[in-house]
DSSP file (Angstrom, degrees, kcal/mol; ACC not computed):
  #  RESIDUE AA STRUCTURE BP1 BP2  ACC     N-H-->O    O-->H-N    N-H-->O    O-->H-N    TCO  KAPPA ALPHA  PHI   PSI    X-CA   Y-CA   Z-CA
    1    1 A M              0   0    0      0, 0.0     3,-0.1     0, 0.0    26,-0.0   0.000 360.0 360.0 360.0 136.4  -15.4   -0.7   -9.3
    2    2 A Q        +     0   0    0      1,-0.2     2,-0.3     6,-0.1     7,-0.0   0.789 360.0   0.9 -81.6 -28.7  -17.8   -2.5   -7.0
    3    3 A S        -     0   0    0      2,-0.1    -1,-0.2     1,-0.1    19,-0.0  -0.988  47.3-140.6-155.3 156.1  -16.8   -1.1   -3.6
    4    4 A D  S    S+     0   0    0     -2,-0.3    19,-3.0    -3,-0.1    21,-0.1   0.379  76.1 105.3-100.6   3.4  -14.3    1.4   -2.1
    5    5 A D     >  -     0   0    0     17,-0.2     4,-1.5     1,-0.1     5,-0.2  -0.735  66.2-147.3 -83.7 123.8  -13.8   -0.9    0.9
    6    6 A P  T  4>S+     0   0    0      0, 0.0     5,-2.6     0, 0.0     4,-0.2   0.864  97.1  50.2 -62.8 -36.6  -10.3   -2.6    0.5
    7    7 A I  T >45S+     0   0    0      1,-0.2     3,-1.6     3,-0.2    -2,-0.0   0.926 110.1  49.9 -66.6 -43.6  -11.5   -5.9    2.2
    8    8 A A  T 345S+     0   0    0      1,-0.3    -1,-0.2     2,-0.1    -6,-0.1   0.777 107.3  56.7 -64.0 -25.6  -14.5   -6.1   -0.1
    9    9 A C  T 3<5S-     0   0    0     -4,-1.5    -1,-0.3    -7,-0.0    -2,-0.2   0.469 133.1 -88.8 -84.8  -2.4  -12.1   -5.5   -3.0
   10   10 A G  T < 5 +     0   0    0     -3,-1.6    -3,-0.2     1,-0.3    -2,-0.1   0.471  69.7 155.1 113.9   2.7  -10.0   -8.5   -2.0
   11   11 A L      < -     0   0    0     -5,-2.6    -1,-0.3     1,-0.2    67,-0.1  -0.487  29.5-157.6 -62.4 121.1   -7.4   -7.3    0.5
   12   12 A P        +     0   0    0      0, 0.0    -1,-0.2     0, 0.0    -5,-0.1   0.639  59.6  99.2 -78.6 -13.0   -6.6  -10.4    2.6
   13   13 A H        -     0   0    0      4,-0.1     2,-0.3    53,-0.0     5,-0.1  -0.266  53.8-162.7 -72.2 159.2   -5.3   -8.3    5.6
   14   14 A R    >   -     0   0    0      3,-0.0     3,-2.6    -7,-0.0    -1,-0.0  -0.931  34.2 -36.3-136.4 163.1   -7.3   -7.6    8.7
   15   15 A E  T 3  S+     0   0    0      1,-0.4     4,-0.0    -2,-0.3    -1,-0.0  -0.287 119.8  28.1 -57.2 140.9   -7.0   -5.1   11.6
   16   16 A P  T 3  S+     0   0    0      0, 0.0    -1,-0.4     0, 0.0    -3,-0.0  -0.900 124.9  51.8 -95.1  23.6   -4.7   -4.0   13.0
   17   17 A F  S <  S+     0   0    0     -3,-2.6     2,-0.6     2,-0.0    -2,-0.2  -0.053  74.7 111.6-113.1  31.8   -2.7   -4.5    9.8
   18   18 A V        +     0   0    0     -5,-0.1    45,-0.1     1,-0.1    -3,-0.0  -0.933  34.7 174.9-104.6 117.6   -4.9   -2.8    7.2
   19   19 A F        +     0   0    0     -2,-0.6     2,-0.4    43,-0.1    -1,-0.1  -0.007  56.4  79.0-113.3  27.0   -3.2    0.4    5.9
   20   20 A I        +     0   0    0      1,-0.1    16,-0.2    46,-0.1     3,-0.1  -0.999  46.9 178.0-130.5 133.0   -5.7    1.3    3.3
   21   21 A E        +     0   0    0     14,-3.0     2,-0.4    -2,-0.4    15,-0.2   0.805  69.6  20.0 -98.0 -40.2   -9.0    3.1    4.1
   22   22 A K  E     -A   35   0A   0     13,-1.7    13,-2.0   -17,-0.1     2,-0.7  -0.991  60.2-140.2-140.5 135.8  -10.5    3.6    0.7
   23   23 A V  E     +A   34   0A   0    -19,-3.0    11,-0.3    -2,-0.4     3,-0.1  -0.867  22.8 176.1 -92.6 116.8  -10.1    2.2   -2.8
   24   24 A V  E     +     0   0A   0      9,-2.6     2,-0.3    -2,-0.7    10,-0.2   0.840  67.6   4.7 -90.1 -40.1  -10.3    5.1   -5.2
   25   25 A E  E     -A   33   0A   0      8,-2.0     8,-2.7   -21,-0.1    -1,-0.3  -0.994  60.4-176.8-147.9 142.3   -9.6    3.2   -8.5
   26   26 A L  E     +A   32   0A   0     -2,-0.3     6,-0.2     6,-0.2    45,-0.0  -0.897  10.4 171.8-146.1 114.9   -9.2   -0.4   -9.3
   27   27 A V  E >>  -A   31   0A   0      4,-2.8     4,-2.2    -2,-0.3     3,-2.0  -0.915  41.2-126.7-115.6  97.7   -8.3   -1.8  -12.7
   28   28 A P  T 34 S+     0   0    0      0, 0.0    44,-0.2     0, 0.0    45,-0.1  -0.127  88.0   9.0 -55.7 140.7   -7.6   -5.5  -11.9
   29   29 A A  T 34 S+     0   0    0     42,-1.5    43,-0.2    41,-0.3    42,-0.1   0.565 132.8  53.7  67.3  13.6   -4.3   -6.9  -13.2
   30   30 A E  T <4 S-     0   0    0     -3,-2.0    75,-3.3    41,-0.6     2,-0.3   0.555 107.2 -23.6-135.4 -60.9   -3.2   -3.3  -14.1
   31   31 A R  E  <  -AB  27 104A   0     -4,-2.2    -4,-2.8    73,-0.2     2,-0.3  -0.989  40.0-162.8-159.4 161.4   -3.4   -0.6  -11.4
   32   32 A A  E     -AB  26 103A   0     71,-2.2    71,-2.4    -2,-0.3     2,-0.4  -0.992   4.3-161.3-149.2 149.6   -5.0    0.6   -8.2
   33   33 A A  E     +AB  25 102A   0     -8,-2.7    -9,-2.6    -2,-0.3    -8,-2.0  -0.999  22.1 164.2-131.0 129.9   -5.3    3.9   -6.3
   34   34 A C  E     -AB  23 101A   0     67,-2.7    67,-3.0    -2,-0.4     2,-0.3  -0.799  20.4-141.6-134.3 176.0   -6.1    4.0   -2.6
   35   35 A S  E     -AB  22 100A   0    -13,-2.0   -14,-3.0    -2,-0.3   -13,-1.7  -0.984  12.2-178.6-143.7 156.7   -6.0    6.4    0.3
   36   36 A K  E     - B   0  99A   0     63,-1.7    63,-3.4    -2,-0.3     2,-0.4  -0.973   9.6-167.0-154.0 137.3   -5.2    6.4    4.0
   37   37 A T  E     - B   0  98A   0     -2,-0.3     2,-0.4    61,-0.2    61,-0.2  -0.983  17.7-148.2-123.1 118.2   -5.2    9.0    6.7
   38   38 A F        -     0   0    0     59,-0.6    58,-3.1    -2,-0.4    59,-0.2  -0.728  15.1-134.9 -87.3 129.2   -3.5    8.0   10.0
   39   39 A S    >   -     0   0    0     -2,-0.4     3,-1.4    56,-0.2    58,-0.0  -0.395  23.0-111.9 -77.6 162.0   -5.1    9.5   13.1
   40   40 A D  T 3  S+     0   0    0      1,-0.3    -1,-0.1    55,-0.1    -2,-0.0   0.562 111.5  66.9 -73.9  -5.3   -2.7   11.0   15.7
   41   41 A N  T 3   +     0   0    0      4,-0.0    -1,-0.3     3,-0.0     5,-0.1   0.230  64.7 131.0 -98.6  16.0   -3.6    8.3   18.2
   42   42 A E    X   -     0   0    0     -3,-1.4     3,-1.5     1,-0.1     4,-0.5  -0.471  65.4-126.4 -62.5 136.3   -2.0    5.5   16.2
   43   43 A P  G >  S+     0   0    0      0, 0.0     3,-1.2     0, 0.0     4,-0.4   0.816 104.9  61.9 -61.0 -30.1    0.2    3.5   18.7
   44   44 A F  G >> S+     0   0    0      1,-0.3     4,-1.0     2,-0.2     3,-0.8   0.730  90.9  67.6 -72.4 -18.1    3.4    3.8   16.6
   45   45 A F  G <4 S+     0   0    0     -3,-1.5    -1,-0.3     1,-0.2     7,-0.2   0.749  85.4  71.3 -71.9 -19.9    3.3    7.7   16.8
   46   46 A R  G <4 S+     0   0    0     -3,-1.2    -1,-0.2    -4,-0.5    -2,-0.2   0.844 116.2  21.3 -61.5 -31.1    4.1    7.4   20.6
   47   47 A G  T <4 S+     0   0    0     -3,-0.8     2,-0.4    -4,-0.4    -1,-0.2   0.455 104.4  86.5-117.5  -2.0    7.6    6.3   19.7
   48   48 A H  S  < S-     0   0    0     -4,-1.0     6,-2.4     1,-0.3    -1,-0.2  -0.713 123.5 -29.6-129.8  81.7    8.1    7.6   16.1
   49   49 A F  S >  S-     0   0    0      4,-0.4     3,-2.5    -2,-0.4    -1,-0.3   0.732  71.9-136.4-113.9 134.9    9.1   10.4   17.1
   50   50 A P  T 3  S+     0   0    0      0, 0.0    -4,-0.1     0, 0.0    -1,-0.1  -0.273  96.9   7.8 -54.8 128.5    7.7   11.8   20.4
   51   51 A G  T 3  S+     0   0    0     -3,-0.1    -5,-0.1     1,-0.0     0, 0.0   0.247 134.9  53.6  85.1 -14.6    6.8   15.5   19.8
   52   52 A D  S <  S-     0   0    0     -3,-2.5    -1,-0.0    -7,-0.2     0, 0.0  -0.384  81.4-165.3-146.8  60.2    7.5   15.1   16.1
   53   53 A P        +     0   0    0      0, 0.0    -4,-0.4     0, 0.0     2,-0.3  -0.213   9.2 179.1 -64.5 136.7    5.3   12.2   14.9
   54   54 A L        -     0   0    0     -6,-2.4    40,-0.2   -10,-0.2    -2,-0.1  -0.974  35.8-112.2-130.2 145.2    6.0   10.7   11.4
   55   55 A V        -     0   0    0     38,-2.9    38,-0.4    -2,-0.3     5,-0.1  -0.683  48.9-112.7 -70.6 123.5    4.4    7.8    9.6
   56   56 A P    >>  -     0   0    0      0, 0.0     4,-2.1     0, 0.0     3,-0.8  -0.285  13.5-126.1 -60.7 143.5    7.1    5.2    9.5
   57   57 A G  H 3> S+     0   0    0      1,-0.3     4,-2.6     2,-0.2     5,-0.2   0.852 111.2  56.8 -58.9 -35.1    8.6    4.4    6.1
   58   58 A V  H 3> S+     0   0    0      2,-0.2     4,-1.9     1,-0.2    -1,-0.3   0.842 106.5  49.5 -66.2 -30.7    7.9    0.7    6.6
   59   59 A I  H <> S+     0   0    0     -3,-0.8     4,-2.6     2,-0.2    -2,-0.2   0.917 111.3  49.1 -71.2 -44.2    4.2    1.5    7.2
   60   60 A L  H  X S+     0   0    0     -4,-2.1     4,-2.1     1,-0.2    -2,-0.2   0.921 111.4  50.5 -58.5 -43.2    4.1    3.6    4.0
   61   61 A T  H  X S+     0   0    0     -4,-2.6     4,-2.2     1,-0.2    -1,-0.2   0.892 110.0  48.9 -61.6 -41.3    5.8    0.7    2.2
   62   62 A E  H  X S+     0   0    0     -4,-1.9     4,-2.6     2,-0.2    -1,-0.2   0.894 108.5  53.7 -68.1 -38.9    3.3   -1.8    3.5
   63   63 A A  H  X S+     0   0    0     -4,-2.6     4,-2.0     1,-0.2    -2,-0.2   0.902 110.9  47.0 -59.0 -40.9    0.4    0.5    2.4
   64   64 A L  H  X S+     0   0    0     -4,-2.1     4,-2.4     2,-0.2    -2,-0.2   0.882 110.6  51.7 -67.4 -38.2    1.9    0.6   -1.1
   65   65 A A  H  X S+     0   0    0     -4,-2.2     4,-2.4     2,-0.2    -2,-0.2   0.898 109.3  50.4 -64.2 -40.9    2.3   -3.2   -1.0
   66   66 A Q  H  X S+     0   0    0     -4,-2.6     4,-1.7     2,-0.2    -2,-0.2   0.894 110.3  50.4 -65.1 -38.8   -1.3   -3.6    0.0
   67   67 A T  H  X S+     0   0    0     -4,-2.0     4,-2.1     2,-0.2    -2,-0.2   0.916 110.6  49.0 -61.9 -44.0   -2.3   -1.3   -2.9
   68   68 A A  H  X S+     0   0    0     -4,-2.4     4,-1.8     1,-0.2    -2,-0.2   0.875 105.9  57.9 -63.5 -38.3   -0.2   -3.4   -5.3
   69   69 A G  H  X S+     0   0    0     -4,-2.4     4,-0.6     1,-0.2     5,-0.3   0.885 107.8  46.1 -60.0 -39.4   -1.8   -6.5   -4.0
   70   70 A L  H >< S+     0   0    0     -4,-1.7     3,-1.2     1,-0.2   -41,-0.3   0.911 110.0  54.2 -66.5 -41.9   -5.2   -5.1   -5.0
   71   71 A A  H 3< S+     0   0    0     -4,-2.1   -42,-1.5     1,-0.3   -41,-0.6   0.792  91.8  73.1 -62.6 -27.5   -3.9   -4.1   -8.4
   72   72 A A  H 3< S-     0   0    0     -4,-1.8    -1,-0.3   -43,-0.2    -2,-0.2   0.851  86.2-163.9 -56.7 -33.7   -2.7   -7.7   -8.9
   73   73 A G    <<  +     0   0    0     -3,-1.2    -3,-0.1    -4,-0.6    -2,-0.1   0.849  34.5 139.5  58.7  47.0   -6.4   -8.4   -9.4
   74   74 A K    >   -     0   0    0     -5,-0.3     3,-2.2     3,-0.2    -1,-0.2  -0.835  47.5-138.3-122.0  94.7   -6.5  -12.2   -9.1
   75   75 A P  T 3  S+     0   0    0      0, 0.0     3,-0.1     0, 0.0   -65,-0.1  -0.185  86.6  16.1 -54.8 138.0   -9.7  -13.0   -7.1
   76   76 A G  T 3  S+     0   0    0      1,-0.3     2,-0.3   -66,-0.1   -66,-0.0   0.431 104.7 110.4  78.2  -0.5   -9.1  -15.8   -4.6
   77   77 A K    <   -     0   0    0     -3,-2.2     2,-0.3    60,-0.0    -1,-0.3  -0.804  53.3-153.4-106.7 150.1   -5.3  -15.4   -4.8
   78   78 A S  E     -C  136   0A   0     58,-0.6    58,-3.2    -2,-0.3     2,-0.3  -0.913   8.1-154.9-120.9 149.9   -3.1  -14.0   -2.1
   79   79 A F  E     -C  135   0A   0     -2,-0.3     2,-0.4    56,-0.3    56,-0.2  -0.903   2.3-150.5-126.7 152.1    0.2  -12.3   -2.6
   80   80 A R  E     -C  134   0A   0     54,-2.6    54,-2.2    -2,-0.3     2,-0.5  -0.922  29.8-108.1-119.0 146.0    3.3  -11.8   -0.5
   81   81 A L  E     +C  133   0A   0     -2,-0.4    52,-0.2    52,-0.2     3,-0.1  -0.620  43.0 168.0 -70.3 120.5    5.8   -9.0   -0.5
   82   82 A S  E     +     0   0A   0     50,-2.9     2,-0.3    -2,-0.5    51,-0.2   0.696  57.7   9.4-109.7 -28.2    8.9  -10.5   -2.1
   83   83 A A  E     -C  132   0A   0     49,-1.7    49,-2.6     2,-0.0     2,-0.5  -0.988  47.5-156.7-156.6 147.1   11.1   -7.4   -2.9
   84   84 A I  E     -C  131   0A   0     -2,-0.3     2,-0.4    47,-0.2    47,-0.2  -0.986  25.6-173.9-121.0 115.5   11.4   -3.8   -2.3
   85   85 A K  E     -C  130   0A   0     45,-3.7    45,-2.9    -2,-0.5    -2,-0.0  -0.914  58.2 -13.2-118.5 138.0   13.4   -2.0   -4.9
   86   86 A L  E    S+     0   0A   0     -2,-0.4     2,-0.3    43,-0.2    -1,-0.2   0.741  75.8 176.5  54.6  30.1   14.6    1.6   -5.1
   87   87 A M  E     -     0   0A   0     43,-0.2     2,-0.4    42,-0.1    42,-0.2  -0.521   4.7-174.7 -72.9 130.3   12.2    2.8   -2.4
   88   88 A K  E     -C  128   0A   0     40,-3.0    40,-2.0    -2,-0.3     2,-0.6  -0.957  20.0-149.7-124.0 141.6   12.8    6.5   -1.7
   89   89 A F  E     +C  127   0A   0     -2,-0.4    38,-0.3    38,-0.2     3,-0.1  -0.960  19.6 174.5-112.6 116.2   11.1    8.6    1.1
   90   90 A L        +     0   0    0     36,-2.3     2,-0.3    -2,-0.6    37,-0.2   0.661  60.6   8.9-102.3 -21.1   10.9   12.1   -0.2
   91   91 A R  S    S-     0   0    0     35,-1.2    -1,-0.3    33,-0.1     2,-0.1  -0.986  79.7 -97.1-157.2 153.0    8.9   13.9    2.5
   92   92 A A        -     0   0    0     -2,-0.3     2,-0.5    -3,-0.1   -38,-0.1  -0.430  30.3-145.4 -70.1 144.0    7.7   13.3    6.0
   93   93 A V        -     0   0    0    -38,-0.4   -38,-2.9    -2,-0.1     3,-0.1  -0.968  19.0-160.2-113.2 127.0    4.0   12.2    6.4
   94   94 A R    >   -     0   0    0     -2,-0.5     3,-1.8   -40,-0.2   -56,-0.3  -0.613  29.9 -82.7-105.6 160.0    2.3   13.4    9.5
   95   95 A P  T 3  S+     0   0    0      0, 0.0   -56,-0.2     0, 0.0    -1,-0.1  -0.353 115.5  26.5 -57.7 141.6   -0.8   12.3   11.4
   96   96 A G  T 3  S+     0   0    0    -58,-3.1     2,-0.4     1,-0.3   -57,-0.1   0.257  90.4 121.4  88.2 -11.0   -4.0   13.7    9.8
   97   97 A E    <   -     0   0    0     -3,-1.8   -59,-0.6   -59,-0.2     2,-0.5  -0.709  63.6-127.2 -86.7 135.0   -2.5   14.0    6.3
   98   98 A T  E     -B   37   0A   0     -2,-0.4    24,-0.5   -61,-0.2     2,-0.5  -0.691  21.7-152.0 -83.3 125.5   -4.3   12.0    3.6
   99   99 A I  E     -BD  36 121A   0    -63,-3.4   -63,-1.7    -2,-0.5     2,-0.6  -0.849   2.0-150.4-100.9 127.4   -2.0    9.8    1.7
  100  100 A S  E     -BD  35 120A   0     20,-3.2    20,-2.6    -2,-0.5     2,-0.4  -0.884  16.7-160.6 -95.6 123.3   -2.8    8.9   -2.0
  101  101 A L  E     -BD  34 119A   0    -67,-3.0   -67,-2.7    -2,-0.6     2,-0.4  -0.889   9.4-175.6-110.7 133.2   -1.3    5.5   -2.8
  102  102 A H  E     -BD  33 118A   0     16,-2.6    16,-2.1    -2,-0.4     2,-0.4  -0.985   8.3-178.9-133.0 138.2   -0.8    4.3   -6.4
  103  103 A A  E     -BD  32 117A   0    -71,-2.4   -71,-2.2    -2,-0.4     2,-0.4  -0.998   2.0-175.6-136.0 133.5    0.4    1.0   -7.9
  104  104 A L  E     -BD  31 116A   0     12,-2.2    12,-2.7    -2,-0.4     2,-0.3  -0.992  26.7-127.0-129.2 123.4    0.9    0.3  -11.5
  105  105 A K  E     + D   0 115A   0    -75,-3.3    10,-0.3    -2,-0.4     3,-0.1  -0.532  31.4 170.9 -71.2 128.5    1.9   -3.2  -12.7
  106  106 A T  E     -     0   0A   0      8,-2.6     2,-0.3     1,-0.3     9,-0.2   0.475  59.1  -1.8-115.5  -7.4    4.9   -3.0  -14.9
  107  107 A G  E     - D   0 114A   0      7,-1.3     7,-2.7     2,-0.0     2,-0.3  -0.966  46.5-159.3-175.7 159.4    5.8   -6.6  -15.4
  108  108 A E  E     + D   0 113A   0     -2,-0.3     2,-0.3     5,-0.2     5,-0.2  -0.963  20.5 157.3-149.8 131.5    5.1  -10.3  -14.6
  109  109 A M  E >   - D   0 112A   0      3,-2.3     3,-2.1    -2,-0.3    -2,-0.0  -0.933  65.3 -12.6-158.4 131.7    7.4  -13.3  -14.8
  110  110 A A  T 3  S-     0   0    0     -2,-0.3     3,-0.1     1,-0.3    -2,-0.0   0.834 129.1 -45.1  46.8  46.0    7.4  -16.7  -13.3
  111  111 A G  T 3  S+     0   0    0      1,-0.3    24,-1.4    23,-0.1     2,-0.4   0.502 114.3 116.2  81.8   4.5    4.8  -15.9  -10.6
  112  112 A L  E <   -DE 109 134A   0     -3,-2.1    -3,-2.3    22,-0.2     2,-0.5  -0.885  47.1-161.8-106.8 137.8    6.4  -12.6   -9.7
  113  113 A L  E     -DE 108 133A   0     20,-2.8    20,-2.9    -2,-0.4     2,-0.4  -0.980   5.4-155.9-120.0 129.6    4.5   -9.3  -10.3
  114  114 A Q  E     -DE 107 132A   0     -7,-2.7    -8,-2.6    -2,-0.5    -7,-1.3  -0.862  11.6-174.6-109.4 138.5    6.3   -6.0  -10.4
  115  115 A F  E     -DE 105 131A   0     16,-2.6    16,-2.7    -2,-0.4     2,-0.5  -0.993  24.6-138.0-134.4 138.1    4.7   -2.7   -9.6
  116  116 A R  E     -DE 104 130A   0    -12,-2.7   -12,-2.2    -2,-0.4     2,-0.3  -0.852  36.6-167.9 -86.1 127.8    5.8    0.9   -9.7
  117  117 A V  E     +DE 103 129A   0     12,-2.6    12,-2.1    -2,-0.5     2,-0.3  -0.874  15.5 178.5-125.7 154.4    4.4    2.5   -6.5
  118  118 A E  E     -DE 102 128A   0    -16,-2.1   -16,-2.6    -2,-0.3     2,-0.4  -0.985  13.9-158.8-153.8 139.2    4.0    6.0   -5.3
  119  119 A A  E     -DE 101 127A   0      8,-3.0     7,-3.6    -2,-0.3     8,-1.7  -0.981  19.3-175.6-117.7 133.6    2.6    7.7   -2.2
  120  120 A K  E     -DE 100 125A   0    -20,-2.6   -20,-3.2    -2,-0.4     2,-0.4  -0.947  18.3-159.4-130.1 150.0    1.6   11.4   -2.4
  121  121 A V  E >  S-DE  99 124A   0      3,-2.6     3,-2.0    -2,-0.4   -22,-0.1  -0.988  85.9 -16.2-126.1 120.4    0.3   14.0    0.1
  122  122 A N  T 3  S-     0   0    0    -24,-0.5    -1,-0.1    -2,-0.4     3,-0.1   0.867 129.3 -54.0  50.9  41.3   -1.5   17.0   -1.4
  123  123 A G  T 3  S+     0   0    0      1,-0.2     2,-0.5   -23,-0.0    -1,-0.3   0.398 114.1 119.2  78.8  -1.9    0.0   16.1   -4.8
  124  124 A E  E <  S- E   0 121A   0     -3,-2.0    -3,-2.6     1,-0.0    -1,-0.2  -0.853  71.5-111.5-101.2 129.5    3.5   16.1   -3.5
  125  125 A A  E     + E   0 120A   0     -2,-0.5    -5,-0.3    -5,-0.2     3,-0.1  -0.341  38.2 169.8 -60.5 127.6    5.5   12.8   -3.7
  126  126 A A  E     -     0   0A   0     -7,-3.6   -36,-2.3     1,-0.4   -35,-1.2   0.689  68.1  -0.9-108.0 -33.6    6.2   11.3   -0.3
  127  127 A A  E     +CE  89 119A   0     -8,-1.7    -8,-3.0   -38,-0.3    -1,-0.4  -0.986  62.1 174.6-156.6 149.8    7.5    7.9   -1.3
  128  128 A E  E     +CE  88 118A   0    -40,-2.0   -40,-3.0    -2,-0.3     2,-0.3  -0.988  19.7 109.7-156.7 152.4    8.2    6.1   -4.5
  129  129 A G  E     - E   0 117A   0    -12,-2.1   -12,-2.6    -2,-0.3     2,-0.4  -0.979  57.1 -71.3 172.1-161.2    9.8    2.8   -5.6
  130  130 A V  E     -CE  85 116A   0    -45,-2.9   -45,-3.7    -2,-0.3     2,-0.4  -0.989  35.5-166.7-129.5 134.2    9.3   -0.6   -7.1
  131  131 A I  E     -CE  84 115A   0    -16,-2.7   -16,-2.6    -2,-0.4     2,-0.5  -0.965   6.1-154.8-122.5 138.1    7.6   -3.5   -5.2
  132  132 A V  E     -CE  83 114A   0    -49,-2.6   -50,-2.9    -2,-0.4   -49,-1.7  -0.958  11.4-169.0-113.8 130.3    7.6   -7.2   -6.3
  133  133 A L  E     -CE  81 113A   0    -20,-2.9   -20,-2.8    -2,-0.5     2,-0.4  -0.862   5.3-156.5-112.8 149.2    4.9   -9.5   -5.1
  134  134 A S  E     -CE  80 112A   0    -54,-2.2   -54,-2.6    -2,-0.3     2,-0.2  -0.968  28.8-106.1-124.4 146.6    4.7  -13.3   -5.4
  135  135 A E  E     -C   79   0A   0    -24,-1.4     2,-0.3    -2,-0.4   -56,-0.3  -0.501  40.5-142.8 -68.6 133.6    1.6  -15.5   -5.4
  136  136 A A  E     -C   78   0A   0    -58,-3.2   -58,-0.6    -2,-0.2     2,-0.5  -0.745   9.9-122.9-104.0 148.3    1.3  -17.2   -2.1
  137  137 A S        -     0   0    0     -2,-0.3     2,-0.3   -60,-0.1   -60,-0.0  -0.759  36.3-124.3 -83.1 128.5    0.1  -20.7   -1.4
  138  138 A L        -     0   0    0     -2,-0.5     2,-0.2     1,-0.1    -1,-0.0  -0.550  19.0-124.1 -78.6 136.7   -2.8  -20.4    1.0
  139  139 A Q              0   0    0     -2,-0.3    -1,-0.1     1,-0.1     0, 0.0  -0.526 360.0 360.0 -75.1 143.1   -2.6  -22.3    4.3
  140  140 A S              0   0    0     -2,-0.2    -1,-0.1     0, 0.0    -2,-0.0   0.438 360.0 360.0-106.2 360.0   -5.5  -24.7    5.0
């Protein structure tokens, strides 16, 4: 792997919508492992839930989709989230906890790429499911 920076590895997103801090493993067109630790001053924690902050499930799902996008491994190509299947949230993720994000490509057909995804905290499953990405036409 050339870099642990997600943008250097091909992530097309930019702040404030980057939900990966570090690329831990990248096998293009096969799998990726990334990590993220949300600080307690993230704006969404003010309302989700005051006094009992949790990382929103949609943010966890987007972090997993970004991990899957890196795993897609097609330089110069961009992908869009097309489907979320069977997503389960198994434990709350709190500010300051490091989330391990994993995506494994399980299929490809007609421009769609399917990934089994999982988020863990301290080895304990926090979220798991299946994400489908589609190759996007880049705007000029």
